[in-house]
C-alpha positions in Angstrom: -64.6 -62.1 58.8 -68.2 -61.5 57.6 -70.5 -59.1 59.1 -72.6 -62.1 60.8 -69.3 -63.2 62.3 -68.7 -59.6 63.7 -72.2 -59.4 65.1 -71.9 -63.0 66.9 -68.6 -61.9 68.0 -69.7 -58.4 69.6 -72.5 -59.7 71.0 -70.5 -62.3 72.7 -68.0 -59.6 74.0 -70.7 -57.6 75.4 -72.2 -60.7 76.8 -75.6 -59.5 75.4 -78.4 -61.2 72.8 -77.2 -61.6 69.3 -80.3 -60.3 68.2 -80.3 -57.2 70.0 -76.8 -56.2 69.0 -78.0 -56.6 65.3 -80.7 -54.4 65.9 -78.5 -51.9 67.3 -76.2 -51.8 64.6 -79.1 -52.3 62.1 -80.2 -48.7 63.6 -77.1 -47.1 63.2 -77.7 -44.5 66.2 -74.7 -45.9 68.4 -72.3 -46.5 65.3 -73.0 -42.8 64.3 -72.3 -41.4 67.8 -69.0 -43.5 67.8 -67.8 -41.8 64.8 -68.6 -38.7 65.8 -67.4 -38.9 69.3 -64.0 -40.4 67.8 -63.7 -37.2 65.4 -64.8 -34.8 68.2 -62.2 -36.5 70.7 -59.6 -36.8 67.9 -59.9 -33.0 66.3 -60.7 -31.1 69.4 -59.0 -32.7 72.5 -55.7 -34.1 70.8 -57.3 -37.7 71.1 -58.5 -37.8 74.7 -61.4 -35.9 76.0 -61.6 -35.0 79.7 -64.1 -33.2 81.6 -61.4 -30.7 83.2 -60.9 -29.4 79.3 -64.2 -28.5 78.5 -64.5 -25.4 80.0 -61.4 -23.9 78.2 -62.6 -25.7 74.9 -66.0 -23.7 75.2 -64.3 -20.4 76.1 -62.1 -21.1 73.2 -64.9 -21.7 70.6 -67.1 -18.9 71.9 -64.0 -16.6 72.4 -62.8 -16.6 68.9 -66.5 -16.2 67.4 -66.4 -19.8 66.0 -69.8 -20.6 67.9 -72.5 -18.4 68.8 -75.1 -19.2 71.6 -78.2 -19.4 69.2 -76.3 -22.4 67.6 -77.0 -24.6 70.8 -79.8 -22.9 72.2 -82.3 -25.9 71.3 -79.9 -28.8 72.4 -79.2 -26.9 75.9 -82.9 -26.3 76.4 -83.8 -29.7 75.6 -81.0 -31.1 78.1 -81.2 -28.6 81.0 -85.1 -29.3 81.1 -84.6 -32.7 80.9 -81.7 -32.9 83.9 -83.9 -30.6 86.2 -85.7 -34.4 86.8 -83.1 -35.7 89.6 -83.9 -39.3 88.5 -82.9 -38.5 84.9 -79.7 -36.4 86.2 -79.0 -39.5 88.5 -79.2 -41.6 85.4 -77.1 -39.2 83.6 -74.1 -39.0 86.0 -74.2 -42.5 87.8 -73.0 -41.2 91.3 -70.8 -39.1 89.8 -70.7 -35.2 90.7 -69.9 -32.2 88.6 -70.2 -28.7 90.9 -69.9 -26.8 87.8 -72.7 -29.0 85.6 -75.1 -28.5 88.6 -74.5 -24.9 89.0 -75.6 -24.6 85.4 -78.8 -26.8 86.0 -79.4 -24.5 89.0 -79.8 -21.4 86.7 -82.5 -20.6 84.1 -81.3 -21.7 80.6 -81.9 -18.6 79.1 -79.9 -16.6 81.1 -76.9 -19.1 80.3 -74.0 -17.4 78.3 -72.9 -19.1 75.2 -69.8 -20.3 77.4 -72.0 -22.0 79.7 -74.2 -23.3 77.0 -71.2 -24.8 75.3 -69.7 -26.4 78.1 -73.0 -27.8 79.5 -73.7 -29.4 75.9 -70.2 -31.1 75.7 -70.5 -32.3 79.4 -73.8 -34.0 78.4 -72.5 -35.6 75.3 -69.4 -36.9 77.3 -71.4 -38.4 79.9 -73.9 -40.3 77.1 -70.2 -41.3 75.8 -69.4 -43.0 79.0 -73.0 -44.4 79.5 -73.3 -46.0 76.1 -69.4 -47.4 75.7 -68.6 -47.9 79.3 -72.0 -48.3 81.1 -73.7 -51.2 82.7 -77.0 -51.0 80.5 -77.7 -53.8 77.9 -77.3 -53.1 74.6 -81.4 -53.2 74.3 -81.8 -50.1 76.5 -79.5 -48.1 73.8 -82.4 -47.3 71.9 -84.4 -46.2 74.2 -82.2 -43.2 74.3 -82.3 -42.8 70.7 -83.7 -39.3 70.6 -81.1 -38.0 73.3 -78.0 -39.8 71.5 -79.4 -38.2 68.1 -79.3 -34.7 69.8 -75.8 -35.4 71.1 -74.8 -36.3 67.6 -76.1 -33.0 66.2 -74.1 -31.3 69.2 -70.8 -33.2 68.2 -71.2 -31.9 64.5 -71.9 -28.3 65.4 -68.8 -28.4 67.9 -66.5 -30.4 65.4 -67.2 -27.9 62.5 -67.0 -24.5 64.6 -63.8 -26.2 65.6 -62.7 -26.9 62.3 -64.0 -23.6 60.9 -61.7 -21.9 63.4 -58.6 -24.0 62.7 -58.2 -25.1 59.2 -55.6 -27.8 60.2 -58.4 -29.6 61.8 -60.5 -30.3 58.6 -59.8 -33.8 57.7 -58.8 -34.5 53.7 -59.1 -38.0 52.0 -55.0 -38.1 52.3 -55.2 -37.5 55.9 -57.8 -40.1 56.4 -56.0 -42.8 54.7 -53.2 -43.0 57.1 
């Protein structure tokens, strides 16, 4: 199969314009997000991440010293500020609710502990993942969120690294990557 054949197939599968799909794949933002998400979900959540796991994941990373609040402050502050806007928050959540997330957004970001920050950014990344790969947005709209998606990629890198630094069995090798 050629790259052009994949692009055409993918555009047809998504029901989207082939030129937009080509533009998206050339940009690599969504591709990087997907790779980082796959690594995060596999190495940190046993293959399937669910929101009910995020609090214990955050507690574990912070509690064992693998993750510090200062590593999350910039990204958390960015998204905390962004989701003070009810319309943007509504776009993130798409009619779903999270009392725990709303409680965090109701507080001043500077007052949040490291565990709350880790939970918050993990939840935001999860919602972006759902919106990118399960949402009803057209491919052309994905790139409008490039800044936010790139921040999510950075968050995932930090969470994966923190998790791997605490649990060396999670560190991939070429041998384990070959299957």
